[in-house]
MIBA-729928 format. One record per residue (C-alpha): x negated, y, z negated. Coordinates in steps of 0.001 Angstrom, whole numbers, plus 500000, padded with zeros to 6 digits. Each point is the difference from the previous one (the first is absolute). Layout:
N
XYZ/...
# end
This chain:
377
494944864287556923/500509503589501107/497733502932499068/500257503742499504/497294502373501271/499440503621499912/498772501837503009/498432503369499765/498078500659503272/500549498989503700/502593497163499335/502332502937498843/500542500387503716/502763498070501261/498544499166503329/496827498893498462/501794497942497277/502153498156502769/496876499341502039/498056498347497079/503176498245498588/500942498458503501/502851497428499478/500430500827496399/500935503827500617/503757499498500004/500082497876496663/497893502530497921/501835502701497712/498190503249499776/500628503189497902/498072502984498836/497984499667496966/497155501637498087/497039498822497984/499144502259496826/496430500953499161/498671499072503426/498987502135502925/499901499181503786/496810501376501430/498353500222503578/497093498002500869/497554502222501597/499620499398503832/502856497358500045/503697499917501052/501124498232496796/500241500947496143/499239498104496673/501739500321496685/498031500818496883/501050500248496159/500382503715499030/501569501287496897/503049502085500814/500005499413503620/503089498355501837/499679497764503064/502795500028502462/500719496951501945/502401496998500992/501033496955497796/500325497030502314/502119497308498297/500654496531500585/497019499163502267/499750496263501050/496653498601499635/499440500095503638/500338503742500014/497529500265497224/497477497959502118/500535502323502974/499294502961497534/496894498433498814/498769499508503345/500605503645500918/498720501422496520/496887497736499846/498319502106502864/500297502987497602/498573497860497127/502770500073497713/501199497848497065/503528499787498310/500535501134496487/503202500350497864/501314503295499035/503241501480498638/501752502264502727/502874502384499627/503231499508502060/503491501462500062/501061496922498169/497224500121497274/496591498587499495/498886497022502020/496972497674499998/498297500176503396/496652499063501711/497816502675501369/497081499744502225/496847501587498464/496738500286501769/497292497665498697/496658501667498861/498945503926500451/498496499665503660/502455502518501391/499607503618499911/503233501760498968/501104503426500185/503213501976499037/503646499170500142/501179498056502916/502549501803502320/502445497344501058/501848502427502213/496959501361501751/498990496365500585/503193499340501520/499732502921502379/496373499469500927/498987496340499562/503059497717499696/500320499192503779/496453498637500027/500136498349496717/503146498058501070/497929498923503111/497344498655497830/502583498151497918/501526498487503015/496563498545501376/499002498698496749/503372498378499224/500020498446503416/496933498075499050/501760498788496731/499638496211499981/497414499909502810/497147501969498662/498860499118496396/499976502977497543/496332499427499384/499326501121503573/502151503020499972/497394502261498409/497717499391503060/502662500891502600/502008502576498145/497764502921501395/500971499117503552/503567499578499151/499910503631498613/498074501358503338/502556498458502113/502969501080498029/499021503584499843/499222500036503735/503482498524500561/501572502818497870/498043502670501567/501215498697503714/503618500073498843/499566503610498906/498418501066503260/501800502215502484/498655499049503296/500035502209502957/501792498560502915/499576502270503080/498762497732502635/500823496819498516/503531498046501086/501813500531496700/499819496443499067/499416499562496147/499701497625497260/504010499656500325/499284498292503304/497891497079498349/501712497086498461/497466498019497516/501131496549499349/497200498816497975/496853501092498269/497523497463498756/496590500625498353/497934496990500450/496961501707498897/500029502609497027/496971501548498324/498447503538500248/501361499925503499/503039497747501284/501027498420503088/503673500542500722/502007497496502390/502989501724501405/502769498534502078/501991502990501574/502068501273502928/499790503510501381/501885502180502399/498559500515503460/499929503219501970/502713498601502282/502100499688496735/500260496343499370/498742498075496852/496747498179500858/499020496752497919/499622498546497437/496446499974500134/497132499155497691/497276502683499397/497217499993497245/498615503121498501/496892500545497650/501580502215497175/497881502264498071/500347503457498401/499639503349501733/496463501534500017/498076503310500556/496874500818501869/498198503187499412/496953501490501866/498079502650497938/498698502819501994/497637502974498769/500973503101501717/497039501652498994/497330497643501351/502473498481502735/499213496405498707/502388496899499397/499533497218497710/500971496478500986/499359496782498096/498621496716500944/501176496729498192/500405496178500672/503472498940501380/501207496381500053/502386500432503130/497178500567502461/498078497287498544/503033497662500536/500410501097503518/496379499058500480/498365503447500265/496080500155499758/500085503151497911/502745499919497575/499010503178498323/501967502750501211/499947503910500059/503182501153498404/501826502903498470/500452500001496178/503209497877499763/502176498292497389/503475498665499065/502617502498498692/500162499156496380/503766499601499293/500889503135498181/497268502007501703/500652502250503071/498029499558503266/497950503117499006/499320498972496537/498876496448501215/497482501977502695/498637502068496901/499420496855497859/498389498038502620/497666502671501033/498769500191496531/499652496195499711/498526499229503421/497656503051500626/499692501900496681/501995502946501467/502481502450498816/501959501225503088/501703503297500357/502515500986502704/501246497352502335/501429500043503451/502512497359500683/500560497753502973/503532498491500773/500302496523498211/499652497127502326/500288496078500312/496339498840501023/501410496575501363/503839499876499978/500229496748501629/498865498143497011/499043502318497106/502126501898497747/497451502429498844/500567503773500726/497163502193499909/499889503607498726/496721501785501100/498325503225499006/497167502319501001/498726500997496697/498069503064498875/496835499085497880/496538501203499103/497684497269501520/496789501864498840/499332497248497172/501841497099501680/498490496735500695/499007496629498534/501935496961499322/503251499884498136/503071497905499191/501661498106497007/498361496921498709/503383498671498963/500948500022503659/496691498526501292/499456503345501928/496658500755501630/500466503180501794/497329502088501895/500546503592500725/499027501234503566/499559503711500799/500339501035503569/500128503336501815/503264500835501595/498045500629503397/498962496213500010/503485498730499366/500847499802503640/496966497937500702/500929497855497044/503371499170501490/498569499484503615/497192497552498967/502542497636498426/498547499857496701/503319501445498495/502377497042500127/502474501034497051/503263501302501484/500803502585497383/496431501314500116/500346500348503752/503227501868499581/498336502357497328/497063500830501959/502159500883503098/502208502094497911/497171501963498447/498484500492503544/503343501333501365/500755502323496926/496438500899498932/500208503600500978/503294500344498155/498787498350496803/496682501691499972/501925503462500401/502328499001496988/497299498315497910/496723501577500997/
# end
């Protein structure tokens, strides 16, 4: 038995649709359609919409006809992450009214806003969303849908990082000129997928002598991109660091797995790096930050870690700063540590500062201290 479904959101996009449908994409008929007395509205803070009943409104979309049951099962796997259920409605097509199934959100837990702008989404978020769909659908038949809710945040972080990477215009001045075009990826497997993922790659790449080298097996720890921010009060010439427990030093065998760090966090999908820095400053230290001085983004451990860091020195009033902060939902227990800039050099040379981004930020502040104090003081 074949089915007819009306898509009003991200699945209106042909690339997303083909990714989700997989081998069934070629046999499905798709045509423009509308659903009267319904509106497509944005979900605040998300990159997808929902549809709601609204008298006099008109929801534009696509009617997909003759979907095999296998295609419907792939759709359910994809849409279940967004907590939707199918309901039947009458849609309007060029050939007249048709009965079709529509994905409606379950419950009222999502905060909705105004009308969803499909064209705006296509310009700004389509590339990252397709990356989300690719990684999710690659897990179809391997990871049960009951586990997708847990791993979905990691899928999104990684997808948005890949989309940002594709949009970059890297400086090539002293480098050889070799690029991604000089790499042939034969295979990517993900033997572990959760909030983070391990990716097992088989690849070949061009050498500086011009020949192809490989194939070779390489494994990387895949995560989203991150930010780090060091708040600095130019009036009192003090900085705020944080201290928190870290499992990786513990796993290494460190005797003191509590580290001094900058405020930091993962770039939350639709946010910019600067927006993430401001949000994390509030969550981890109760601070509202002002002007920001950006360092060039960098890879902290490019031999095995995909994470790219964006770092900032941030203007802040630290007169009332201090205490313990963090989100209970993320099991955060974060202590604020205030230090005079005059004491930062000793903090570095003593070896107590072991966090790479914090070392970089302290050095940046010491180098640019006079410039920043003149601009912000």
